[in-house]
C-alpha distance (Angstrom), angle and dihedral (degrees) to the residues before:
residue distance angle dihedral
X1 . . .
X2 3.79 . .
X3 3.81 121.9 .
X4 3.79 110.1 -123.5
X5 3.79 136.7 -161.5
X6 3.76 127.7 -157.6
X7 3.78 108.6 -112.8
X8 3.78 98.0 175.6
X9 3.78 142.1 8.9
X10 3.77 118.0 -161.8
X11 3.78 114.1 -163.9
X12 3.78 103.1 -166.3
X13 3.75 124.2 -165.3
X14 3.82 109.3 -136.9
X15 2.93 128.1 -63.4
X16 3.83 84.8 31.1
X17 3.83 112.3 78.5
X18 3.79 126.4 -121.3
X19 3.79 123.1 -133.9
X20 3.76 145.7 165.9
X21 3.78 122.7 -141.6
X22 3.79 119.9 -148.8
X23 3.80 126.0 -167.3
X24 3.80 131.1 -174.4
X25 3.80 109.7 -90.1
X26 3.76 121.7 -119.4
X27 3.79 110.6 -108.3
X28 3.79 96.0 -126.4
X29 3.78 100.2 135.9
X30 3.78 86.9 -121.3
X31 3.78 125.3 142.2
X32 3.81 106.1 -50.5
X33 3.81 93.0 -139.8
X34 3.76 109.1 134.4
X35 3.77 113.3 -133.8
X36 3.73 141.4 151.1
X37 3.77 108.7 -89.5
X38 3.79 110.6 -167.0
X39 3.81 90.0 175.2
X40 3.80 99.5 59.9
X41 3.75 113.9 136.1
X42 3.76 129.4 -169.2
X43 3.81 92.9 -89.5
X44 3.83 88.5 61.5
X45 3.78 92.0 57.4
X46 3.79 119.3 82.8
X47 3.76 117.4 -105.6
X48 3.73 117.8 -18.7
X49 3.75 141.2 -78.1
X50 3.78 90.5 -30.4
X51 3.80 92.2 72.3
X52 3.75 117.6 89.4
X53 3.74 137.0 -139.0
X54 3.76 116.2 -135.5
X55 3.81 116.8 -140.8
X56 3.81 115.4 -164.9
X57 3.77 122.7 -167.3
X58 3.79 110.0 -137.4
X59 3.77 137.2 168.6
X60 3.79 120.9 -88.3
X61 3.82 92.6 -111.1
X62 3.81 91.1 47.5
X63 3.81 91.5 51.2
X64 3.80 90.6 49.4
X65 3.84 90.7 49.8
X66 3.80 91.5 50.4
X67 3.81 91.7 47.9
X68 3.82 91.0 50.4
X69 3.81 92.2 47.0
X70 3.81 92.4 47.7
X71 3.78 90.9 50.8
X72 3.84 89.2 49.1
X73 3.79 90.6 -122.9
X74 3.76 112.2 172.6
X75 3.76 125.7 -154.9
X76 3.76 131.5 -154.0
X77 3.79 88.5 -112.9
X78 3.80 127.1 37.2
X79 3.77 116.9 -102.8
X80 3.80 123.2 -141.1
X81 3.81 94.2 -84.8
X82 3.81 92.1 49.4
X83 3.81 88.7 49.8
X84 3.81 93.0 50.6
X85 3.81 91.3 47.8
X86 3.81 90.5 50.6
X87 3.82 92.8 48.3
X88 3.81 91.7 50.7
X89 3.82 90.5 49.3
X90 3.82 94.5 45.7
X91 3.81 89.2 52.1
X92 3.81 89.6 54.7
X93 3.78 97.3 -103.3
X94 3.75 134.8 118.8
X95 3.79 132.9 -150.4
X96 3.80 106.5 -122.2
X97 3.82 99.0 -179.5
X98 3.77 145.6 -38.8
X99 3.79 118.4 -114.5
X100 3.78 132.2 -160.2
X101 3.77 96.9 -148.0
X102 3.79 109.0 175.2
X103 3.77 147.4 -9.2
X104 3.80 128.4 -140.7
X105 3.78 112.9 -171.9
X106 3.78 103.9 -46.7
X107 3.81 95.3 -24.3
X108 3.80 119.0 101.0
X109 3.80 122.9 -158.0
X110 3.78 126.1 -153.1
X111 3.77 142.5 176.2
X112 3.76 134.4 -148.8
X113 3.77 104.5 -135.4
X114 3.80 109.4 -142.0
X115 3.79 129.3 -176.0
X116 3.81 108.1 -149.9
X117 3.80 123.6 -142.8
X118 3.81 90.0 -98.9
X119 3.82 91.0 55.9
X120 3.80 97.8 -105.5
X121 3.78 117.8 135.3
X122 3.79 120.5 -131.5
X123 3.80 126.2 -168.7
X124 3.80 105.0 -150.8
X125 3.82 115.9 -160.6
X126 3.82 111.6 -117.4
X127 3.77 142.9 159.1
X128 3.82 108.6 -95.8
X129 3.81 91.8 -119.0
X130 3.82 92.1 54.6
X131 3.81 92.7 43.9
X132 3.81 91.1 50.5
X133 3.82 94.0 45.8
X134 3.82 90.4 49.7
X135 3.82 92.2 48.6
X136 3.79 89.1 52.2
X137 3.82 92.6 48.2
X138 3.82 90.1 49.6
X139 3.81 94.4 41.9
X140 3.81 91.3 -122.0
X141 3.81 131.6 139.5
X142 3.77 125.8 -88.2
X143 3.79 112.1 -138.9
X144 3.80 132.8 -168.9
X145 3.77 127.4 -166.4
X146 3.78 116.3 -114.8
X147 3.80 87.9 -124.7
X148 3.82 90.5 59.1
X149 3.80 90.7 49.3
X150 3.80 92.9 49.3
X151 3.80 93.8 45.9
X152 3.80 102.8 38.1
X153 3.79 106.8 18.2
X154 3.75 125.3 106.7
X155 3.79 124.6 -139.0
X156 3.77 112.9 -88.9
X157 3.79 96.6 -118.0
X158 3.80 92.0 -175.4
X159 3.81 90.2 57.1
X160 3.81 91.1 45.8
X161 3.82 91.1 53.2
X162 3.81 91.8 45.7
X163 3.81 92.2 49.2
X164 3.81 90.6 49.6
X165 3.82 91.9 50.5
X166 3.82 90.9 47.8
X167 3.82 91.4 48.8
X168 3.83 91.7 48.9
X169 3.81 90.8 49.0
X170 3.82 90.9 50.2
X171 3.81 91.2 49.4
X172 3.81 91.3 48.7
X173 3.80 91.3 47.5
X174 3.82 90.5 50.4
X175 3.82 90.0 49.2
X176 3.82 92.4 50.3
X177 3.81 90.9 47.6
X178 3.82 90.4 52.7
X179 3.82 94.9 54.1
X180 3.77 117.7 103.1
X181 3.81 129.7 -172.0
X182 3.80 90.3 -107.5
X183 3.81 88.8 65.0
X184 3.82 87.6 70.6
X185 3.79 98.7 49.5
X186 3.79 118.0 111.9
X187 3.76 116.3 -114.6
X188 3.78 111.3 -101.3
X189 3.73 120.3 -128.6
X190 3.81 118.6 -133.0
């Protein structure tokens, strides 16, 4: 499983679609809080151009819920994801993560990974949007299987462009380092 971060939430107004975009998280050992990061650059994404971004089509309400959860917005009354988190806690459990486990055609499948009071782990079937919103509310990681990334991910074009710029800069630096003053001398005629 690959730890993911939300890099964008698109709340479309019908007929425009809504979506969330997930990217592999940088393994920095930083605070594991999952949040939307609109300022990610290629260096924040694991690896290079080979890593994928995972776009998920979601409903408008789901996208709005995820955006609110990611921004840690609180409401006067608990929403559905707050309620579910509270019920799990009251029953002695804890959400450990949410996992996007597989894709069939255009349908993604996810689980909410819950550790019960007795220490057993349960993988509860959920829609990806609900699993992600709950992970955000509980400040837990969002995971995606490598199979899902390889089958449904899109190339990370930002990382591709950054890698190309870095490679060009390295080539130019190597060229400049290889130049000697004699390379600029005029040819002498016999």
